[in-house]
C-alpha positions in Angstrom: 27.0 -36.8 -17.6 25.3 -33.9 -15.9 24.4 -31.0 -18.0 26.6 -28.2 -17.4 24.0 -26.0 -17.5 22.2 -27.6 -14.7 25.0 -28.2 -12.6 26.1 -24.5 -12.9 22.2 -23.8 -11.6 23.2 -25.8 -8.7 26.3 -23.9 -8.0 24.7 -20.4 -8.6 21.7 -21.6 -6.4 23.8 -22.8 -3.4 26.6 -19.7 -3.6 25.0 -16.4 -4.8 20.4 -17.2 -5.2 20.5 -17.2 -1.0 21.7 -13.4 -0.9 19.7 -10.7 -0.4 21.7 -8.6 -3.0 21.1 -11.7 -5.5 21.2 -9.2 -8.6 24.6 -8.1 -7.2 26.1 -11.8 -7.2 28.3 -13.1 -9.8 27.7 -16.6 -11.5 29.5 -19.6 -12.0 32.4 -19.6 -14.2 32.3 -19.8 -17.3 28.7 -18.2 -17.7 30.0 -15.0 -15.1 32.2 -14.0 -18.7 30.2 -15.9 -21.0 27.0 -14.5 -20.4 25.9 -10.9 -21.6 24.3 -8.8 -18.7 20.5 -9.0 -20.2 21.1 -12.7 -20.5 22.0 -12.4 -16.8 18.6 -10.8 -16.4 16.9 -14.0 -17.5 18.3 -16.1 -15.1 17.5 -14.2 -12.5 14.2 -13.8 -13.2 14.0 -17.7 -13.1 15.8 -17.7 -10.1 15.0 -14.8 -8.2 12.5 -13.0 -9.6 12.1 -10.9 -6.3 15.6 -9.3 -7.2 14.4 -8.5 -10.9 13.8 -5.0 -10.4 17.0 -4.1 -8.9 18.7 -5.8 -11.8 16.9 -3.9 -14.3 17.8 -0.9 -12.3 21.4 -1.5 -12.5 21.3 -2.8 -15.6 19.7 0.5 -16.9 21.9 2.3 -15.2 24.9 0.9 -16.3 23.6 0.9 -19.9 22.3 4.4 -20.1 23.5 5.9 -17.3 22.0 6.8 -13.8 20.0 9.8 -15.4 17.6 7.5 -16.3 16.9 5.6 -13.1 17.1 8.4 -10.9 14.0 10.9 -11.2 15.3 14.7 -12.0 14.7 17.6 -9.3 11.5 19.3 -10.5 12.6 22.5 -11.5 9.1 24.7 -11.7 11.1 27.4 -13.2 12.2 25.9 -16.3 9.0 24.9 -16.7 7.7 28.5 -16.8 10.3 29.7 -19.0 9.2 27.3 -21.9 5.7 29.1 -21.4 3.7 31.7 -23.3 0.6 33.4 -22.8 -1.1 30.9 -24.9 0.5 27.9 -23.4 -1.4 26.5 -20.7 1.3 24.8 -18.0 -0.8 21.5 -16.8 0.0 19.7 -13.5 -1.0 16.1 -14.1 -1.9 15.1 -10.2 -1.4 11.3 -8.9 -3.5 9.2 -6.6 -3.5 10.8 -3.1 -2.7 14.5 -4.1 -5.1 17.3 -3.2 -4.9 20.7 -2.7 -3.7 22.0 0.8 -5.3 25.5 2.4 -3.1 28.5 3.0 -3.7 28.0 6.9 -1.8 24.4 6.4 1.3 26.2 4.0 2.4 28.6 6.6 6.0 27.5 7.5 9.5 27.8 6.4 12.2 27.0 3.7 13.8 23.6 4.0 16.4 23.9 6.4 14.8 26.4 8.7 13.1 25.8 11.7 10.3 27.8 13.2 11.6 28.3 16.8 15.2 29.0 15.8 14.2 31.5 13.2 11.9 33.5 15.1 14.5 33.7 18.5 17.0 35.2 15.6 14.4 37.8 14.3 13.1 38.6 17.7 16.7 38.9 18.9 17.5 41.2 15.8 14.9 43.5 15.7 15.2 44.3 19.7 18.6 44.5 19.4 19.3 42.1 22.1 22.2 40.3 20.9 24.3 41.7 23.0 23.4 40.4 26.6 23.7 36.5 26.7 21.5 36.7 29.9 18.9 39.7 28.2 19.0 37.4 25.6 18.0 34.2 26.9 15.8 35.5 29.5 13.8 37.7 27.2 13.3 34.8 24.9 11.8 32.4 27.2 9.6 35.3 28.1 8.4 35.5 24.6 7.9 32.1 24.5 6.2 31.7 27.6 3.3 34.5 26.7 2.8 32.6 23.5 4.1 35.8 21.3 7.1 33.6 19.8 5.0 33.6 16.2 4.0 37.0 15.7 7.5 38.0 15.2 8.1 39.8 11.9 11.3 41.0 10.3 11.7 42.6 7.0 13.8 40.8 4.8 13.6 37.7 6.7 11.2 34.7 5.1 8.9 33.8 8.3 6.3 33.1 6.0 7.5 31.6 2.9 5.4 28.5 1.8 7.1 25.3 3.0 6.9 22.3 0.2 4.7 19.6 1.3 7.6 17.0 0.3 6.2 16.9 -3.3 2.9 15.9 -2.2 1.2 19.1 -3.2 2.3 20.8 -6.7 0.3 24.2 -5.6 3.3 25.1 -2.8 5.8 25.0 -5.6 3.5 27.2 -7.6 3.1 29.7 -4.9 6.7 29.9 -4.2 7.7 30.3 -8.0 4.8 33.1 -7.5 6.2 34.9 -4.6 9.8 34.7 -6.1 8.9 36.3 -9.6 6.7 38.9 -7.6 3.6 37.5 -8.8 2.1 36.4 -5.3 -0.4 39.5 -5.7 -1.5 38.2 -9.1 -1.9 35.3 -8.6 -5.8 34.1 -8.8 -6.7 30.5 -8.5 -10.2 28.9 -8.1 -11.0 24.7 -7.6 -13.5 24.0 -10.2 -16.7 21.4 -9.3 -20.3 22.9 -9.9 -21.2 26.0 -10.7 -17.8 27.2 -10.7 -17.4 27.6 -14.7 -18.6 31.2 -15.0 -16.3 32.3 -12.0 -13.3 30.8 -13.9 -14.4 32.4 -17.1 -15.0 36.0 -15.7 -11.3 35.4 -14.3 -9.9 34.0 -17.3 -10.8 37.3 -19.1 -9.5 39.4 -15.9 -6.4 37.5 -16.0 -5.9 37.9 -20.4 -6.6 42.6 -19.6 -4.2 42.3 -16.6 -1.6 40.1 -17.2 -2.4 37.8 -14.3 -1.6 34.2 -13.4 -4.6 32.0 -13.3 -4.7 28.6 -11.7 -7.9 26.3 -12.6 -7.7 23.6 -10.3 -9.2 19.6 -9.9 -10.4 20.2 -13.7 -11.8 16.4 -13.7 -14.2 17.2 -11.0 -15.7 19.9 -14.0 -16.3 17.5 -17.1 -18.9 19.3 -18.7 -16.7 22.9 -18.3 -13.8 21.4 -20.3 -15.3 21.5 -24.1 -15.6 25.5 -22.7 -12.3 25.7 -21.3 -10.9 23.9 -24.3 -13.0 26.6 -26.5 -11.2 29.5 -24.8 -7.7 28.3 -24.7 -7.8 27.4 -28.7 -9.2 31.0 -28.5 -6.5 32.7 -26.9 -4.3 35.2 -29.2 -0.4 36.1 -28.0 -1.0 39.3 -29.1 -4.5 40.4 -28.4 -3.6 39.1 -24.5 -1.1 40.6 -21.6 2.0 38.5 -22.2 2.5 38.3 -18.6 -0.6 36.4 -18.7 -0.3 32.2 -17.7 -2.9 29.8 -17.1 -1.9 26.9 -14.5 -4.3 23.9 -14.7 -4.3 21.0 -11.9 -6.2 17.7 -13.2 -6.0 13.7 -12.1 -5.7 11.6 -15.3 -9.3 11.7 -16.8 -10.2 11.0 -20.3 -12.5 14.2 -20.5 -10.1 16.9 -20.2 -8.7 18.5 -23.8 -6.5 16.5 -26.4 -5.4 19.6 -27.5 -5.0 21.4 -24.6 -2.4 18.8 -23.3 -0.5 18.6 -26.8 -0.1 22.6 -27.2 0.3 22.9 -22.8 3.8 22.1 -21.0 3.1 19.1 -18.8 4.2 18.6 -15.4 4.0 15.6 -12.6 4.9 15.6 -9.2 4.7 12.3 -7.5 3.9 12.4 -4.0 6.5 11.1 -1.4 6.8 7.5 -1.0 7.3 5.6 1.8 6.3 5.7 5.8 9.6 8.0 6.7 8.4 10.5 4.0 5.0 10.2 5.3 5.9 11.2 8.6 8.3 13.5 8.0 5.6 15.6 5.6 2.8 15.6 8.4 5.1 16.9 11.2 5.9 20.0 8.6 2.8 20.8 9.0 2.9 20.8 13.0 3.7 24.2 14.7 5.0 24.0 18.3 2.2 25.9 18.9 -0.1 23.4 17.8 2.0 20.7 19.5 1.6 22.2 23.1 -2.4 22.6 22.3 -3.9 20.3 24.4 -3.9 20.6 28.3 -2.2 17.1 28.5 0.8 18.1 26.4 2.9 14.6 27.2 -0.2 12.2 26.6 -1.0 14.8 23.3 2.5 14.6 21.9 2.9 11.1 22.2 -0.8 9.9 20.9 0.0 12.3 17.8 3.1 10.7 17.1 1.6 7.4 17.4 -1.5 8.5 15.4 0.3 9.7 12.7 2.4 6.5 12.4 -0.9 4.7 12.6 -1.4 6.9 8.9 2.2 6.4 7.8 1.3 2.5 8.1 -2.1 2.4 6.8 -1.0 4.1 3.7 1.9 2.7 3.2 0.8 -1.2 3.9 -1.1 -0.9 0.7 2.5 -1.2 -1.4 2.3 -5.4 -0.5 -0.8 -5.9 -1.8 -3.5 -8.0 -0.6 -1.1 -9.4 2.0 -1.5 -5.8 3.6 -5.0 -4.9 2.3 -7.6 -7.0 0.7 -8.9 -4.1 -1.1 -6.8 -0.5 -1.7 -8.0 2.2 0.0 -7.5 5.7 -0.4 -7.0 6.8 3.1 -6.5 10.5 2.7 -5.3 13.2 5.2 -8.6 14.2 5.9 -9.1 10.9 7.9 -5.6 11.9 10.0 -6.9 15.7 10.2 -10.7 14.5 11.7 -9.0 11.9 13.9 -6.5 14.4 15.5 -9.5 17.1 16.5 -11.0 13.9 18.0 -8.1 13.1 19.6 -7.3 16.6 21.3 -11.0 17.3 22.3 -11.3 13.7 23.8 -8.0 14.1 26.1 -9.1 17.9 27.1 -12.8 16.6 28.2 -12.0 13.5 29.9 -9.2 12.8 32.6 -8.3 9.7 31.4 -7.8 9.2 27.7 -11.2 7.1 26.6 -8.7 4.7 24.3 -12.2 2.3 23.7 -14.0 5.5 22.4 -11.2 6.9 20.2 -10.3 3.5 18.7 -13.8 3.2 17.7 -13.8 6.8 16.4 -10.9 5.8 14.5 -11.1 2.5 12.8 -15.2 2.6 12.3 -15.7 6.2 11.6 -13.1 8.3 10.0 -10.5 5.3 8.7 -12.9 2.8 8.8 -15.6 4.3 6.6 -13.6 3.6 4.1 -12.8 0.1 4.8 -15.8 -2.1 3.3 -14.6 -5.9 3.5 -15.1 -7.1 7.1 -11.6 -8.7 7.6 -9.7 -5.7 6.4 -12.0 -4.3 9.2 -10.6 -6.7 11.3 -7.2 -5.6 10.7 -7.2 -2.2 11.1 -9.1 -2.5 14.7 -6.0 -4.5 15.4 -3.8 -2.0 14.0 -4.7 0.9 15.9 -4.0 -0.9 19.5 -0.5 -0.9 18.6 -0.8 3.3 17.8 -3.4 4.9 20.0 -3.8 2.5 23.7 -2.3 3.1 26.8 1.2 1.7 26.3 1.7 4.4 23.8 1.9 6.9 26.8 4.7 5.1 28.7 8.2 5.9 28.4 10.2 4.3 25.7 7.4 2.4 24.4 8.4 0.6 21.2 5.8 0.5 18.3 7.9 -2.3 16.9 9.9 -5.5 18.0 13.6 -4.0 17.3 12.5 -0.8 18.8 12.9 1.4 15.7 10.2 3.1 15.9 9.6 4.2 19.5 8.0 7.2 21.4 10.3 10.2 21.4 11.3 11.9 24.7 8.4 14.5 25.0 8.8 16.4 28.2 7.0 19.9 28.7 9.0 23.2 30.9 6.5 21.9 33.5 8.3 18.6 33.7 12.0 19.4 33.7 12.1 22.8 35.9 12.0 26.3 35.0 16.1 26.5 35.5 17.2 23.3 33.4 14.3 25.2 31.0 16.8 28.5 31.1 20.0 26.3 30.6 18.1 24.5 27.3 17.3 27.5 25.7 21.4 29.6 26.2 22.8 26.5 25.3 20.8 26.3 22.0 21.2 30.1 21.2 24.9 29.2 21.8 25.1 25.6 20.1 23.3 27.9 16.6 25.9 30.8 17.1 22.8 33.4 18.2 25.2 34.0 21.4 29.0 33.9 21.6 30.2 30.4 22.9 33.0 30.0 25.5 36.4 29.9 23.8 37.2 27.0 25.7 33.7 24.9 24.6 33.7 23.6 21.0 30.4 22.8 18.9 30.5 18.9 20.1 30.9 19.9 23.9 27.9 22.8 23.8 25.7 19.9 22.2 27.0 17.1 25.0 25.9 19.8 27.4 22.6 20.4 25.6 21.8 16.6 25.8 22.8 16.4 29.3 20.5 19.1 30.3 17.5 17.7 28.4 18.1 14.4 30.2 17.4 16.1 33.5 14.1 14.9 35.3 13.9 17.6 37.4 10.3 19.2 38.6 10.0 22.3 39.5 7.1 23.9 41.9 8.3 27.6 42.7 6.8 30.8 42.0 6.9 30.2 38.0 4.7 26.8 38.1 1.1 28.2 37.3 1.9 30.1 34.1 4.1 26.8 32.8 0.8 25.0 33.2 -1.4 27.2 31.5 0.7 27.7 28.5 2.2 23.9 28.1 4.6 25.0 25.4 7.6 22.3 24.5 10.9 23.0 25.2 11.6 25.3 22.6 13.8 24.7 20.3 14.5 21.5 21.5 10.8 19.9 21.0 10.7 21.5 17.7 13.0 19.8 16.1 13.1 16.3 18.4 10.7 15.0 16.6 11.8 15.7 13.1 15.5 14.5 14.3 13.5 11.2 15.4 11.7 10.7 12.4 15.2 11.7 10.1 16.5 8.7 11.8 13.8 6.2 10.6 15.0 3.5 7.7 14.6 5.0 4.1 12.9 1.4 3.4 11.1 0.6 6.5 11.0 -3.2 7.4 7.8 -5.1 7.7 7.6 -5.6 11.0 6.3 -1.8 11.9 3.4 -3.1 9.7 2.8 -6.3 11.4 4.3 -8.4 8.6 6.4 -11.2 8.1 10.0 -10.2 6.9 8.8 -12.6 3.9 6.3 -10.1 3.2 9.2 -7.8 1.4 9.5 -10.3 -1.4 6.3 -10.7 -2.1 5.7 -6.8 -2.6 9.2 -7.0 -4.8 7.8 -9.7 -6.7 4.5 -8.0 -7.5 6.9 -5.0 -8.8 8.3 -7.7 -11.3 5.5 -9.1 -12.2 4.0 -5.7 -13.1 7.0 -5.2 -14.9 7.0 -7.9 -16.9 3.5 -7.2 -17.5 3.7 -4.5 -19.1 6.9 -5.4 -21.2 4.7 -8.5 -22.7 1.7 -6.6 -23.9 4.6 -4.3 -25.7 6.4 -7.0 -27.5 5.1 -7.4 -31.4 2.8 -9.7 -32.5 4.3 -11.0 -35.0 7.9 -11.9 -36.1 10.0 -9.9 -39.0 9.9 -12.1 -42.3 13.8 -12.2 -42.3 13.7 -13.6 -38.9 15.0 -17.3 -37.8 12.1 -17.1 -35.3 8.7 -18.9 -36.0 5.7 -16.9 -36.5 2.8 -15.4 -34.3 0.7 -18.2 -36.2 2.6 -20.6 -35.9 3.4 -20.6 -32.1 -0.4 -20.0 -31.8 -1.7 -22.8 -34.2 1.2 -25.2 -32.4 -0.1 -24.2 -28.9 -3.9 -24.7 -29.5 -3.6 -27.7 -30.9 -1.9 -29.1 -27.9 -4.2 -27.8 -25.9 -6.5 -29.4 -27.7 -5.1 -33.0 -27.4 -5.1 -32.6 -24.0 -8.6 -32.1 -23.0 -10.7 -35.2 -22.2 -14.4 -35.6 -23.3 -17.2 -33.9 -21.1 -18.9 -35.7 -18.4 -21.7 -38.0 -19.4 -24.2 -36.2 -17.0 -27.2 -38.2 -17.7 -25.1 -41.2 -17.1 -23.9 -39.4 -13.7 -26.9 -38.8 -12.3 -28.0 -42.6 -12.9 -24.8 -43.8 -11.0 -25.0 -41.0 -8.5 -29.1 -40.3 -7.9 -30.4 -37.5 -6.0 -31.0 -38.8 -2.5 -32.1 -36.9 1.0 -29.2 -38.9 2.7 -26.5 -37.8 0.4 -26.0 -34.5 -1.1 -23.0 -34.8 -2.6 -24.5 -36.3 -5.1 -26.0 -33.1 -6.6 -22.6 -31.3 -5.9 -21.0 -33.6 -8.5 -23.5 -33.5 -10.6 -23.3 -29.6 -10.7 -19.9 -29.6 -10.7 -19.8 -31.7 -13.6 -22.1 -29.3 -16.0 -20.3 -26.3 -14.9 -16.9 -28.0 -16.4 -18.7 -29.4 -19.3 -19.7 -25.9 -20.4 -16.1 -24.9 -20.0 -15.0 -27.5 -21.8 -17.5 -26.5 -24.7 -16.1 -22.9 -24.6 -12.3 -24.0 -25.1 -13.0 -26.4 -27.5 -15.2 -24.2 -29.9 -12.7 -20.9 -29.8 -9.5 -23.3 -30.1 -11.1 -25.0 -33.2 -12.2 -21.6 -34.4 -9.1 -20.3 -33.8 -7.2 -22.8 -35.8 -9.5 -21.8 -38.7 -8.9 -18.6 -38.6 -4.9 -18.9 -38.8 -5.5 -21.6 -41.5 -8.2 -18.7 -43.2 -10.8 -20.9 -43.6 -13.2 -18.7 -41.4 -12.7 -14.9 -40.6 -10.5 -13.8 -37.8 -12.8 -12.0 -35.8 -12.3 -9.3 -33.2 -12.9 -12.3 -30.1 -10.6 -14.4 -31.9 -7.9 -12.0 -32.2 -8.1 -11.5 -28.3 -7.7 -15.2 -28.2 -4.8 -15.8 -30.6 -3.5 -12.3 -28.4 -4.1 -14.2 -25.0 -2.4 -17.4 -26.0 0.3 -15.8 -27.4 1.4 -14.1 -24.3 0.5 -17.4 -22.2 -2.7 -15.8 -20.9 -6.3 -16.9 -20.2 -8.3 -15.5 -22.8 -11.3 -13.7 -21.5 -14.0 -15.9 -22.7 -12.5 -19.0 -21.2 -12.3 -16.9 -17.5 -15.7 -16.0 -18.0 -16.9 -19.2 -17.8 -14.1 -20.6 -15.3 -13.5 -20.6 -12.0 -11.2 -17.9 -10.2 -8.0 -18.2 -11.2 -4.5 -16.2 -11.3 -2.5 -18.9 -13.1 -0.4 -18.5 -16.8 -2.1 -20.2 -19.3 0.5 -23.1 -19.1 -0.5 -23.4 -15.7 -4.1 -23.1 -15.7 -4.5 -25.9 -18.6 -2.6 -28.2 -16.1 -5.0 -27.6 -13.5 -7.5 -27.6 -15.6 -6.7 -31.2 -16.2 -6.2 -32.1 -12.7 -9.9 -30.6 -11.9 -11.5 -32.5 -14.2 -9.3 -35.6 -13.1 -10.7 -35.6 -9.8 -14.2 -35.3 -10.9 -13.5 -38.7 -13.2 -11.8 -39.9 -10.6 -15.1 -38.9 -8.0 -17.2 -40.4 -10.4 -15.3 -43.5 -11.5 -14.1 -45.0 -8.0 -16.9 -43.7 -5.8 -16.8 -40.1 -2.9 -13.2 -39.5 -2.1 -11.9 -40.4 1.3 -10.1 -36.9 1.3 -11.9 -34.3 -0.9 -9.7 -31.9 -2.8 -11.1 -28.9 -2.1 -9.2 -26.7 -4.6 -10.9 -28.5 -7.4 -14.6 -27.4 -6.7 -15.6 -25.2 -9.3 -18.0 -23.8 -6.6 -16.8 -25.1 -2.9 -19.3 -23.4 -1.2 -22.2 -25.7 -2.7 -19.5 -28.6 -1.6 -19.2 -27.4 2.3 -23.2 -26.9 2.3 -24.0 -30.4 1.0 -21.9 -31.7 4.2 -23.5 -30.1 6.4 -26.9 -31.1 4.8 -25.6 -34.9 5.4 -25.1 -34.5 9.0 -28.1 -32.1 9.3 -30.4 -34.9 7.5 -28.4 -38.1 9.3 -29.2 -37.0 12.8 -32.2 -35.3 11.8 -31.4 -31.5 13.0 -32.1 -28.0 11.8 -29.4 -27.3 9.9 -29.6 -24.1 10.8 -28.2 -25.1 14.4 -25.3 -27.1 13.1 -21.9 -25.9 12.1 -18.5 -26.9 11.3 -15.7 -27.4 14.0 -12.1 -28.1 12.2 -9.5 -30.4 13.5 -5.8 -30.2 11.6 -4.8 -33.8 11.1 -1.0 -33.9 11.1 -0.8 -37.1 10.9 -2.2 -37.6 7.2 -0.1 -35.1 6.1 -1.2 -34.8 2.3 -4.4 -37.5 3.0 -2.2 -39.9 0.1 -2.6 -42.5 2.6 -6.2 -42.4 4.1 -8.1 -44.7 2.5 -11.7 -43.9 4.2 -13.3 -40.9 5.3 -14.5 -39.6 8.9 -18.2 -41.0 10.2 -19.2 -37.7 10.3 -17.8 -34.6 8.3 -15.1 -35.0 5.5 -11.4 -34.5 5.3 -10.4 -31.9 2.7 -6.8 -31.2 1.3 -5.3 -28.5 -1.0 -5.2 -25.2 1.1 -1.4 -23.3 0.8 -0.8 -20.6 3.5 0.3 -17.6 3.0 1.9 -15.2 6.3 2.7 -18.7 8.5 3.0 -22.4 8.4 1.5 -25.0 10.2 3.8 -26.6 13.0 3.1 -30.4 12.3 5.0 -31.0 15.8 3.9 -28.6 18.2 -0.1 -28.7 16.2 -0.3 -24.9 16.0 0.6 -21.5 13.8 4.2 -21.1 13.3 6.2 -18.2 12.0 7.1 -18.9 8.2 10.8 -19.8 7.6 12.8 -17.2 5.5 11.6 -16.8 1.9 9.2 -19.5 2.2 6.4 -17.3 1.1 3.5 -20.3 0.8 3.1 -23.6 2.6 0.6 -26.3 2.4 -1.7 -27.3 5.1 -1.8 -31.0 6.6 -5.3 -32.4 5.9 -7.9 -30.9 7.8 -11.3 -32.4 9.7 -14.7 -30.3 8.6 -16.2 -31.8 11.7 -20.1 -31.0 11.9 -21.3 -30.0 15.4 -24.9 -28.9 16.7 -25.4 -26.1 18.6 -20.8 -25.6 18.5 -19.4 -23.2 21.1 -16.9 -21.9 19.7 -13.3 -20.9 21.8 -12.6 -17.9 22.9 -9.0 -18.4 22.6 -5.8 -20.2 21.5 -7.8 -20.2 18.2 -7.0 -17.6 15.4 -10.0 -17.6 12.6 -8.5 -17.5 9.6 -10.2 -16.5 6.2 -9.9 -19.0 3.7 -10.0 -18.1 -0.4 -10.0 -18.7 -3.6 -7.3 -16.8 -5.0 -4.4 -14.8 -3.7 -6.4 -11.4 -4.3 -8.9 -12.2 -1.3 -10.9 -9.8 -2.5 -14.4 -10.8 -4.4 -17.6 -9.6 -5.2 -20.7 -10.5 -4.3 -22.7 -13.0 -6.5 -26.5 -13.8 -7.1 -26.0 -16.4 -5.0 -25.3 -14.7 -1.7 -21.8 -16.0 -1.8 -18.5 -14.2 -2.4 -16.5 -14.8 -5.6 -13.8 -15.6 -3.7 -14.1 -15.9 -0.3 -15.0 -19.4 1.0 -15.1 -19.6 4.5 -13.2 -18.8 8.4 -11.2 -21.9 9.8 -10.2 -21.9 13.4 -6.0 -22.8 13.8 -4.7 -23.6 17.3 -2.1 -20.8 18.2 -0.3 -20.1 21.3 -0.1 -16.0 20.8 -2.5 -13.7 20.6 -4.4 -14.1 17.4 -3.8 -10.2 16.7 -0.5 -11.0 16.0 -1.8 -13.0 12.8 -4.5 -10.7 12.1 -1.2 -8.6 11.6 0.7 -10.3 9.4 -2.5 -11.2 7.3 -2.1 -15.1 7.6 -5.2 -16.7 5.1 -5.3 -20.0 3.1 -6.0 -20.5 -0.3 -7.3 -23.1 -2.5 -4.6 -22.3 -5.2 -1.5 -20.2 -6.0 -0.7 -18.1 -9.1 1.9 -20.3 -10.3 
């Protein structure tokens, strides 16, 4: 009879597991009512790990309440009420936060628009609300002459500090100081080299006069932290001004005084996450004057939008892990600010934007200065072409195939004409109630008229043309809100397409979050069971596991016998490769055997449980590869159970080579050091035909007819066949003999046998191929070893493609010799 559990799993897989919201789908009966919510999470972990995080959030919300999954609003005033003159308030900064200067904080509270607010302020100040036509004409003249930002009206918060969407805690602190009338009694200093005495003097003044003193970036003044700790410990509430407050900002640092953390009020303000929040934060910093600062306003605004979107893409692409970037780079707003300044300068200096120069500056100097991996550098040079190029200047240009992200309309007054511009301002003022609308005109009617006016493609060439081209202000206040409205329409969770990735990238991202969460839980679990429990103790579990691994391990290779059977010869370099592989695996087997035997003795009390043995025990219990083994082993991300199975397969591959001779198809995943194998292949070819080895390189041919290589009995005349490569980001189409898009929910595919064909003076094809990097593990990034080779990267393998190679570069397509499971 079929197992009921297996039958249920099949039913579940067919009906529910393929849905996007698999965590919310009911299970097949009787398990829907029989299993608890936590048990259903365990099933979800086995079948859809990418939906575990969503399932956990739902579980916590049901069991504990939504308050435990929704971050509370940041209330700085409430934190301030808990403080005293002797209680420091500490902002714990997150990576990516920074302190913004006053020139970047000028803005308005949420819900206000600079143009609409200033029109209202100016009209109230000058008493021009009586006549709509006069108001409209006056407002346009003020806008035209560039005096709009200078309007100041008492009682209106035109200069209030605008929150940068949570990226800078200083904005909230300045706002609180303004509300509590402490703006003039607020002092700050950014710590660093030589700033300690200045900070001490400021603290003395603050205690005497009741100032608010803010010491920024404490993590940059490690040597001064003991002095700060002494000053804070000596604060006596009855001897300092009661209004005195000490505010501190610091990144997590072991040098930060523990006593201040224990006695202070700790706060953290996470920066906004996601492409939409990033874009909105950037545009909240831009004024209309800045957006009209170039002599080429149309090109400036479109390229400004494209470059800001590029900045958000390269930052948010990090969430996809190695699929997004091999190395996680800390791109900052400083990179964007410098790039925008260069963009504006080159636009104003050249009749046609020099895109090649701009792209070089952005990707090789500004952003590229942080990029150290050559594959990442290739990626960023490819990405920039989509966001900063001549197509961006075209009307309706889309940055993504679905056209979700498009260039907004960026018309200026010079493009639409004076009369259309006047009508737009008049309708805008009517829409927002600054002038009285017609009785028959509803808000919807006015808004419709406004949009119609914005779409009129007329051009004015009258007497007003000259000053329009010199001022080049946007349609105000339409243009000021236009970009924010477009950004506001972006989806909260962006599709991978805007990053150039396949939809499967979302699954990769969600799985990484799940494994990170479960890894944290695994590290928190107890190391021993209670005496009254029915389960096995840690010692019993580890002892049984260690003995099982010992029983499976084969004997070490007889290196002398291998060397005698496969002697080093001039025309067969593979014999040397085989002997070296046997030596490396023997060293690993020796470490595993010795540590496991010592562990079993320690568990029985025959030897002392040393710290090193305790680490081995904990790793075995957590199903992780012990550090002592990993130090002697090949790179691998597999858990212990899969790692042992993989090790046994590798040893079997080497043993089969020793017993049966050179294999027809080499399993490249089985090599400890595959670079030596590749060099040996080139050496065999060069020595066979008496060629200089530095003139020989590989050509590549995917052998679709050989599939996995099991049917192949003989190798090629020159070169070798290899198998064991897995592809991420795409798949190999054996019918079309080229790269193709991945199937939905298929993250990795096995690549057919590849023929490495050595050739002398080979000319690399200039089109129709994609240089696909080959790595050992999914982390992609590696370090340079003493041999001059990367610890992870193996080689570039050319694959046929019918689309531009940049498509696969954006996709992050790569080959791997081993997966993480």
